C-alpha positions, -999 to +999 in steps of 0.1 A: -124-007-083-120-036-107-114-073-102-085-071-127-048-073-123-031-058-092-018-030-114-053-021-127-067-023-092-039+000-080-047+024-108-084+025-095-071+029-059-049+058-071-078+075-088-099+072-056-072+086-033-056+113-055-078+141-042-068+135-006-046+163+009-009+159+001-014+127-020+009+125-050+004+100-079+031+076-089+057+095-109+064+068-135+102+070-130+125+042-122+137+028-089+121+020-056+089+040-051+085+052-086+052+035-090+040+043-054+014+065-039+030+092-017+017+117+008+039+147+014+067+129-005+066+097+016+054+063+003+023+049+018+011+024-008+025+005-038+022-026-059+051-050-057+052-086-069+014-087-075+006-075-041-006-042-026+019-031-001+010-005+026+029+012+054+013+008+088+024+009+124+044-022+134+019-034+159-009-031+134+011-051+108+017-077+135-020-080+141-029-082+105-003-109+098-015-128+128-052-127+117-041-138+081-050-105+064-015-103+048+022-109+052+052-088+061+067-072+030+101-085+019+115-064-009+137-092-022+168-083-002+162-109+025+151-082+048+116-081+063+101-046+065+083-045+098+060-015+091+050-028+056+021-052+050+017-071+017-019-080+007-024-107-019-045-104-051-072-124-034-079-096-009-111-078-018-112-043-032-129-028-001-101-041+021-075-026-003-091+007+000-096+006+038-060-004+044-046+022+019-066+049+036-053+037+070-017+038+056-024+073+042-035+085+076-005+069+093+022+082+069+005+115+065+004+120+103-034+123+102-042+092+122 
C-alpha cells in the first residue's frame, strides 16, 4: 500500500482484497456505503472522514479502543456504532490490512 491519502490507501487495500471470495468493490454510487468494500452485499470496510472504518465484533472493538488502536465510529448522527472501529491516518498500512481482513472474516462469516 502507499503512504498517501486515506482514499489512495483504501484503493490499494481494495485491490489487495478484491480477489477474496464474495468481496465486492465500491460501487461508486451515492449514499452510505457507496464507497465501501462489501462481502456478500454487506459492508465490512470503508473510508469516512479520513479514517478507515471496519466492522468487528463489539468486544473486539472495545479491546482495540482500550489499547488505543482506534476509536468507535460515529457517523455524524450523534450515534456511536458499537461494532465499527475507526482507524486514523497514522495507523500503518499493515494494521489497515490486518484489521480489514479480520472485518472481512467477521462480516463474511468466515471467522
